[in-house]
N, C-alpha and C positions, 0 to 999 in steps of 0.2 A: 272664063277662071281655069288660074291655078291653083294645084292644091297651096301653094306656100300662099294663099292669100286666106285658104280655111283654118292655118294653120299662125296668120299672123291675126286674126281675127278670134282663134280658138286663147291663145296667145294677151292679147289685149284685155277679152274677155275676164280671164284666168287673173291676172293685174289687176284688176278693177273690183272683181271683186275680194281679195285680197287689201286691198285698199281700202274697202266698205266693212268689211271684216277691221281690224284696224281703227276705223275711224269710231266705230262702235265700242269696241274697247277702250278707246284712248276720254273719250268722250262720258262714258258710263262710269267711267272711274272718278272723273270729276263731279257727275252729277250725285255718285255716291257720299264723296270728299263734302259735296255740296247740304246732302239731306240730311247727312253726320251733322254739320255745322247747326245748321236750321235743327235740328234736337235737341243739339246742346244748347241752344240760345232759348226756345222754349223750357227746359229744364230750370236756366237762369233763373228766367222769368216766373216760372209758377214759385222756386223757390222765393226770391221780393216778394211774391206777393202773397206767399207765407208771414214773412216776417212781418211785412206791413202789416198787415191781419192781427200777428199776434201787437204788436205794437200799439194797436187801435184797444184793442182788449183792456193792454193796461194803462195806458191812457183814459180808458172810460174807466177802469178798478179806480185808478186816483183821484178823479173826477169826484167819483163817489164817497173817498173818505174824505174828498175837504170837504164836498156838501156834511158831513157827520159831521167834522171839526167846526165846521164852523156854529151847525145850530146847537152844538157841543157848547162852542165860547159865548154862541149867545146864553147858552138858561146858563153858565157861571156868569156871567156877566150882571143878569137879574138877579143870583141869587148872592151875589155881593156886594148889592145896592147899602150904603148904610141907609137905618134906619132914621124915619123925618123927627126931626126933635121937634120936644114936647110945645106947645101951643105957647105960647106966650101969656098969657094968661095964666096959664101953672104955673109958669115960672114964677113969674109977682107972687104969686100966692102963695106958693112955697117958702118963697122969702120975708115975706110980710109975716108968716106963721114960725120962722128962725126963727126974727126980730121980737113975737113978739114972746114965745119962748125964754128968749135971755134975759126979757124983761122983767118977768114973771121970775126970772133965782130960778129956769130951770123946770120948772112945775111943768108941765103940758097943761 
């Protein structure tokens, strides 16, 4: 074996090590970029989940308010119903009484 063989092997080994370092750096940067994108997506998802939670709280509060309004409206409807008219017998008796008073000349 000659010295040229060993020099060639050393040069090939050095070139392979340099290529490995270059690939590690290139793929490392891509992995860091991908990890950053995943982290950003996780933050956006978290923010969206918080917004949905707040919206759900607001919907719950609106539902409680609507329920209270319905109860109040029902109570108001019951309170404003017209009183029942007097029974027919009382109306007839009042009419007869007034007619008798007129016939007697206004005397009770």
